[in-house]
N, C-alpha and C positions, 0 to 999 in steps of 0.2 A: 504494500500500500504506500502511495506517495506520502511524503512527510508534509505536503501542503494541506493535507487533511488527516487528522489523527483520530482514530476510534479507540476508546478505552472503556474498560469496565470498572465500576466502583468496587474497590477492594473489600468494602464492608457489605456490599449488596450487589453481586455481579449481574443481577437482573436489570440493573440500571446502567445503561450505556451512555457515553458522551461522544459526540462528534464535534471536533474543534477545527475551525478554519485556521490555518497556521501559516499565514504570510504577514506577520505582525509589522514588518518594516514598511509595508505599503498598505496598512490598515486592512489586510486580508483581501485586497482587490483580487478579482477573479482572473487568473491566467488560464491558458489552455490546460495546463497540468492540474490546476486546482479544480477546474470544472470537471475534467474526467475523473479525478479522484473523488469528488463529491458524488458524482453519479454512481460510480462503482461502490462506494461505501454505503450510499443510501439503498441501492438495490440489494446489496448483501445483507444489510440490516433488516430489510423487509422480510427476508427469508429466515431470519434468526429465530428459532423457536424458543430460545431461552432468554430473550429480551422482553421486558414488560414495560419499560419506559425508556425514551431517548431524550437526552438534553442536547440541544444544538447551540453552540456558542463560538466566539471568536477569541483568538489569542491576542495578547497585547492591548492596545488602547481602543480597539473598535470591535464591533460585532462583524460587520461585513460591508465594505465600502463599494460594492457593486463591481462592474467590469473594470479591468485594468486599462485605463485610458491611454497609457503609454504604448500598450500593445496595439490599440486601434490606430494610434498616430503612426506607428512604424509601418502599418499595413495600408495606410490611407490611399496610396497610389498603386497598390499591388493588384494586378489583373485577377488574382484569385480571391479578392476581398469578399465578394458576395458568397461564393460557396463556402469559404472558411467561416464566415459569420454564421451562415445557416447551420453548419455542422456544430459549431460551439453552442448555438442557441438550442438546437435540438438535443444535444447532450445535457445541457443545463436543465431543460424541461423534463428529461427523463428522471433526473434527480428530484425535481419539484414534485412530479407525479408520485414518485416512490415515497416521499414524505407523506403525501395524502393517503397513500394506500397501506402504510404501515399498520399492522393489526394491534397497535398499542399506542398510548398517548405519546405525543412529541411536544416538548417544551422548548421554546426559544428563550435563551438567556441573553438579554440585549444590553450592551453597554457601549458608550461612545457612539461613533457614527454607524448608522444603519441607512444605507443609501442604495439607489438603483436596484439591482437584483437582490441586494441584501434585504430590502423591504419585502420583496417577493418571497424570499426564503422564510422570513419571519412570519409572514401571513400564511404560508403553507403549513406552518406548525400548528398544532391543535390549540395550544395555550402559549401565551407570551408574558414574561415578566421582564420589565425594563428597569434599569437604574434610573434614578432621578436626573442623572447627567446625560442620558441617551438623547440623541437627535435623529430625526427621520427626514429623508428627502428623496423623492423619486428620481430626481437628477437627470433623467434621460434628455429632456428637452434642452438642457444646458449645453449639450454637445450635439444637438441637431438630430436626436434619435427619438423614435416612439418606443414605448416600453416593451420589454420581453419578460420572461420569468413568471408570467401569469398576473402581473399587476392589473391589467385591464379586466381580468376575471375576478380577482379577489376584491379590489378596491370598491367597485360599485356595490358589491354585496355587503361589505363591511361598513362603508361610510355614506352610501348613496351616490347617485350619479353626479349631482352638482359638485359635491365635495371632491369626488374622485377626479373630475375634470379639472378642478382648481389645483389639486395636488400635482397632477401630471403636467398641466400646462404652465403653471406659474413657478413650480419647483421651489417653493418657499419652505424653509426648514421648519419642522414641527418639533416642539419639545416633547419630553416624555409625558408631561401633563396633558398636552394637546393630543398626543396619541391615545392616552387613556380616555379622554373625553370623546374622541371619535370612535373608539372601539377597536383600535388597532392592536392594543395590548390589554391584558386582563388586570395587571397590577403594576404599580410603580413603587419601588422601594429605594431606600437610601443605598448609595453606591457600595458602601462597605458591608451591606447586608445582602447584596444580590445573590452571591453564590450560596449562602446558607438558606435563603428563602426558596431558591430554585430546588435545592436538594431536599428541603422539607416537603415541597410539593411533589417532587418525584418519588420520594419515599412513601408518601400518602397514596399516590396513584399506584405504585408498585404493589401495595398491600390490597388493592382493590380487585374487582372482578374483571380481569383483563379481557376475556372473551365478550363480556357485555359491553365493555368500552369499544371493542372492535366492531361489534354490530351497530352500536350507536353511531360510530364514525362513518360507517358505510351508508347508513340512512341519511345522515347529515350531508354527506358528499353529494348524494343524488337528489336532495330535496328541492333544489331550485329548478330542476329540469323534469321532475316526475309529476304527472297529474295526481291530484289528491287521492283519488280512488286507488291508483296503483301504489302510492306511497303508504296508504293505510294497509293494503294487502301485504306489502313488503314488511311493514312493521309487525304484522301478525306472524309472518314467516320467521323473522329474526327473533321475535319474542319466544316462539315455540322452540327454536334451536337453543336459545339460552336456557330454556326450561329443562333441557336434557343434560346440562353441565353439572359437574361436581360443585362448582361455586354456587349455583342456584340451590342445590340441596343443602349446602352449608349455610347459605344466607337465610333460608326460611327456617331451618332448624335453630339457628342462633337467635332469630327473632322470637320464636316460640319459647325458647329457653331463656330469653331475656339476657343475652350475653353478646359481646362483640364478635362478629364473624371472623374466621380466619380463611381468607381466600388464597388459592394457589394458582389461579389463572387457568384452570382446567375445567 
């Protein structure tokens, strides 16, 4: 695995994995190597049967500063620019889709700059906790680009069409408090508490009913495109599947016995 993306397991709880973008000298700007490494790591994690929570974060002073502009500048007159851009964007999108398809919760741990495709990665995660020092900027229009990474899909759903258009066209930086008010993140915490707060949430989710989370995630993913009758039928199917799990049996037994359930994600 490329060192531009590092995947680790928590030594105290190996069911919690962490994916770290690791180009701190350039605020984790996405090079070709990092994009491929992100895609490969995300796809591999999707198939990992012993992971119950993933934390996505950046090394150094930023979460993820989007694409590497110096790389675009070096290729600006290259006759292969369009096919190379399409290849990199397609690869990035495979990683984004993998985050959405992971059968367990994914938490974005956001500090410093979150820009361009970094905003897309953060939105693709199921939950997001930001440092009070984090900043958000779609950034694309600043260099004459329209968005990739799913920003035009995620943003209207999260903040509404007018606000999404404003964020994309004006490229004004949003504070962590702004991001919370818009619904881009779930919580904002003090910078020195970010890591511990994220780990506390990951630990809580890791102790939950993982297969129920996976079913809920699938239903949420499809909800904007599925007619209500089909969505309700799919809810019944997912509900019935969950009712066959060991976690369901434990959950109802613990409820009747008036104790806290112990789930194993099975």
